[in-house]
C-alpha positions, 0 to 999 in steps of 0.5 A: 510552433516554438522553435525550441520544441523537438519532433519526437513521434508521428501522431499516427504511430501512437496507440490509444490504449497505452502511452509511448516512451520517447527521449529528448536528450537524456530525458524520458518522456511519456506521450499520451494520445488523447484523440487527436491531441497528445499530452507529454509527461515524465515517463516514470511513476513518481512513486517508485519509478515504474515505466508508465508506458507499461501500464494502461490508459483507461477511463481518462486515466494513466494507470501505473503498471506496478502499484496501480497509482493513477493520473489524469490523462488531461493534465497529469494530476494525481487521482490515486496513490501511492504517488503523492503528487502528479506527473511533470508536464511538458508542452506539446503540439502537433504539426503536419502529423508530427508530435513536437515536445518541449525539452523544458518542463512546465512550471506547476500551477501557482498555489494561493498565498498562505493563510488561514487559522484552522488546525488539522491534526494527523495522528500517525506518521505512516503512509496514510499520514504522509498522504493526508498532509500532502493532500490537505495542501493539494485540496487548498487548505492553507492553515496549520497541519500537525503530523504527530507520531513516532513512526519515523522522522520522515514517513517511509515505504514500510512495504520494503521491510518484509519484501527486501530488507529481510532478504538483505537486498536493501539495508534498513536505512535505505528504505525510501521515504515517501516524500522529500524531507524538504516537503515539511518546510515547503508545505508548512507541515509541523512534524512532531515526533511524539505519539498522540496518547489521548484524543477526545473527539467531543472536545477536539483536543489531543494530548501528545506523549511529550506533554503538548496539547493540540486543539484541532478543527479536524483530526485524522486518526491513521495510527495503523495497527499494533502487532499481536505477540503470542501469549504462550510460555517463553514468548519473551525470550530473545530472538523472537521478533515481530515485524512492523517498523524499521527498528523491528527489521533492523533487529531481525537482520542482526539476528539473522547473521548468526541464524541457521534455522528459523521459524515463521509463526503465521502464514500471513502475507508478511509471514510468507514474504519473510519466509521468502527472504530467509530462504534467499539467505539460505536459512532453513525455514519452517512456517507454522500456521493454524489453517490448512492452506495459506491464503485460502480465505482470501484467494480460494484453496487452489491459489493458496495451494499454488503459493504453498507449493511455490514456497516448498519448491524453494525449500520452505517447510510447513506445519499447517493446522498447527499452533505454537504451544510454547517457546523454550530456551536459555535466555534466547529461543532455542526450541518451538514447541507445537500443540501436537508435541513436536519440538522444532529447533530455532535460532530466530522466530518471526511472529506474523499473526496479525495486528490490532488497531492502535486506537486505545487513545481515542475517546468521545466515540464508540470503538468497534469490538476489534478496536476499529473506528467506524467511518462513513463513505467520506471516512468521517467517524464523528464531527471533526474526526476522520479515520484511515487505514488499518484502524478504519472500518468502512464499507466498500462501494456497492457492498453492505458490510463494514470491514478493515483492510490492512494494506498501505495503498488502501490507507493512502486512498482513505487518507486522500478522501479524508483530507479533502473532506477535512479541507471542506470538500465532499468526497466519498471512497470509490477506490478499488483496494489493491496490494501486492505481495512478493515471493521468490522474485515474483510479484502478485497483484490483488485487486478488489476484495472478497472473502471465501470466493464461490469460484475461481476462474484462471486465465493462464498458467497458475503453476508457472505464475503467469496468470490472471485469476478472477475470484467470483462471488454471487456471480460477479468478479469480487477480486482479481489475483494476477502474476506477470500480467501488469498491463491487464491488472492496470486496466482492471484497476480502473474497470473494477470501479464498476461491478463486473461479470466474468465476461466483462472483466475479461474484456476489460483486461484485454483493453 
């Protein structure tokens, strides 16, 4: 045993189902028991600082409780985003049943010397683009990487916009970056703040808005979606906003300073997250949407009603089964006119009615009717061309139908698969889709994917927002919705890589 190591625990006291947090001085350490061995890692998730001991150990992986990022138990390496790198490791040993850990972190494994002449183009500087660039280096690619797009100088956590920025909890400029800007230099990533305006898949050539041409060996299209404005009279009046990026959020925050009454168009996740934020500012908020119940298609009507009642309890008013017919005002919006003739006074309108894949610049392949790009299980659309995120029409494991999922973690999962394949590996998408939505201080986790579930089985108290709900399709668990059940959803995030019956899913959730 090294004399510098410190005794931190007894092996017999460490559970097998989850990690244990200890401290060496002021440094928090996660101890992970692996049979009769113990691994020691940094205790907080490198993505957003979640306490990893609150997550789970499942299928040889450490699962983050908040956003379900995963790391290998054996060495702390990254398996699934949203983290973009693995856990810091610490030397550990066991002597007479005592666990000893070094206070000094181990040096990361040395990388191969730089070299190579191939060029990888990443079109889109959002969550998927960031994940792709980092993963290309992780996969051993040492050639040229070009990250093109005007999203931001450094990719940032866009999910904070509708959850925290509109509420005033976080200034737009404080939205955290997805990685340290120093990574551009350290990883030799060429950051070009210009959009790709033409990409010819047959010629493997891209043209940027700044006039630059990039001849690439492989390219990843991860340009996300373009918000769809309403095509009704008055839609171009001032104070009618879309929310997609930090500039949009800044404009909304400025408009809210003088707002007493707002209308949200669309009961989407962004729409209702925005409604939650506006109520925190004590702004009278009305949601207008065409469906009968929010989220019923995704979650089933019973859970959709719960969301609606949660919002109503916090002062949100709804006009469901209604559409906007027009906006009226003198230069700026003053009135929202509904299709049943109702006139609603409004100082600010936020439109959250969906996005369209930003793919109009792509040629040399056939686009789907919705503008999406069809990909195989390796995220490959054509030789040398890959797609990830909102633009990618892919097939879930054990499913037959192509679909697009417009959530940031799925985009990062796609990007990691694509990047490994761009670097010469042979990987397929095997992930479990995950996203979270935030309403009135409560985080709801959604695992898997199902449309119009056949049945919904709820364990816990739905009305108190303390539950796990199993969404069944054809007798199997297609998806899970949960609130205040972090450890259970962490285990399910791994278990749902396989098809589960309700009983099997419940057993997996128990650990």
